[in-house]
C-alpha positions as CSV (number, residue, x, y, z in Angstrom):
1,X,-59.8,7.3,-16.8
2,X,-59.5,9.5,-13.7
3,X,-56.1,10.0,-12.1
4,X,-55.5,8.9,-8.6
5,X,-54.8,12.4,-7.4
6,X,-56.9,15.2,-6.1
7,X,-57.1,18.6,-7.6
8,X,-57.6,22.0,-6.0
9,X,-59.3,24.6,-8.2
10,X,-59.1,28.2,-7.2
11,X,-61.6,30.7,-8.3
12,X,-61.4,34.4,-7.7
13,X,-62.8,37.8,-8.5
14,X,-66.4,38.5,-9.3
15,X,-68.0,35.5,-11.0
16,X,-71.0,36.4,-13.1
17,X,-72.9,35.1,-16.1
18,X,-70.0,35.9,-18.4
19,X,-67.8,33.5,-16.4
20,X,-70.3,30.6,-16.2
21,X,-69.1,28.8,-19.3
22,X,-65.4,29.0,-18.2
23,X,-66.4,27.8,-14.7
24,X,-68.3,24.9,-16.1
25,X,-65.5,23.9,-18.4
26,X,-62.9,24.0,-15.6
27,X,-65.1,22.0,-13.3
28,X,-66.0,19.4,-15.9
29,X,-62.3,18.9,-16.8
30,X,-61.3,18.6,-13.2
31,X,-64.1,16.1,-12.5
32,X,-63.2,13.9,-15.5
33,X,-59.5,13.9,-14.8
34,X,-59.2,13.5,-11.0
35,X,-60.5,11.3,-8.2
36,X,-61.5,14.2,-6.0
37,X,-61.9,18.0,-6.2
38,X,-61.5,20.8,-3.7
39,X,-62.8,24.3,-4.6
40,X,-60.8,27.2,-3.2
41,X,-63.1,30.1,-2.6
42,X,-61.1,32.6,-0.6
43,X,-60.6,34.9,-3.5
44,X,-64.1,35.1,-4.8
45,X,-65.2,38.7,-4.6
46,X,-68.8,38.1,-5.7
47,X,-70.9,35.4,-7.4
48,X,-74.2,35.5,-9.1
49,X,-76.9,32.9,-9.4
50,X,-75.7,31.5,-12.8
51,X,-72.3,30.5,-11.3
52,X,-74.0,29.1,-8.2
53,X,-76.1,26.9,-10.5
54,X,-72.9,25.8,-12.3
55,X,-71.5,24.7,-8.9
56,X,-74.7,22.8,-8.0
57,X,-74.7,21.1,-11.4
58,X,-71.0,20.1,-11.0
59,X,-71.8,18.8,-7.5
60,X,-74.6,16.7,-9.0
61,X,-72.2,15.3,-11.6
62,X,-69.6,14.6,-9.0
63,X,-72.1,12.8,-6.8
64,X,-73.3,10.7,-9.7
65,X,-69.7,9.7,-10.6
66,X,-68.8,9.0,-6.9
67,X,-66.2,11.8,-7.1
68,X,-65.8,13.8,-3.9
69,X,-66.2,17.6,-4.5
70,X,-65.8,19.9,-1.6
71,X,-65.9,23.6,-1.0
72,X,-66.0,25.8,2.0
73,X,-66.7,29.5,2.6
74,X,-67.2,31.9,5.5
75,X,-70.8,32.7,6.2
76,X,-69.9,36.4,5.7
77,X,-67.9,35.9,2.5
78,X,-69.5,36.8,-0.8
79,X,-69.9,33.1,-1.6
80,X,-71.3,32.4,1.8
81,X,-73.9,35.2,1.6
82,X,-74.9,34.0,-1.9
83,X,-75.3,30.4,-0.7
84,X,-77.6,31.6,2.1
85,X,-79.5,34.0,-0.1
86,X,-80.0,31.2,-2.7
87,X,-81.3,28.8,-0.1
88,X,-78.5,26.4,-0.3
89,X,-77.5,26.8,3.3
90,X,-79.2,28.2,6.4
91,X,-77.5,31.2,8.1
92,X,-76.2,28.8,10.8
93,X,-74.3,26.8,8.1
94,X,-76.7,23.8,7.8
95,X,-77.0,22.6,4.2
96,X,-80.6,22.9,2.9
97,X,-80.2,21.0,-0.4
98,X,-78.6,17.6,-0.9
99,X,-75.9,19.0,-3.2
100,X,-74.7,21.3,-0.5
101,X,-74.1,18.6,2.0
102,X,-70.4,18.4,1.1
103,X,-70.0,22.2,1.2
104,X,-69.0,23.8,4.4
105,X,-70.3,27.2,5.5
106,X,-68.2,28.4,8.3
107,X,-69.1,31.0,10.9
108,X,-65.8,32.8,10.3
109,X,-63.9,33.2,7.1
110,X,-60.7,31.1,7.1
């Protein structure tokens, strides 16, 4: 049973294929143990497609369970650039896929 609290997960460094399983495990545990999830992205130095796919899969799981999952990134941050390049967001920050509707792409990094 999920706790009543929210959890903030911070990810940092360069996230690549070798990190995808760990990312998936952390997200799955957080989603199963908390009522909501906020992803801290400020320290992400780079991210590849495999880790973006893990985030999308986690968002799909969160949506199916009714668990809010939010993340935000600056449009010029490594994550923001990857989200635009992958077609998840338009350069102006508009989400282009349903899973990205709760993800905020800001014009300036926070």
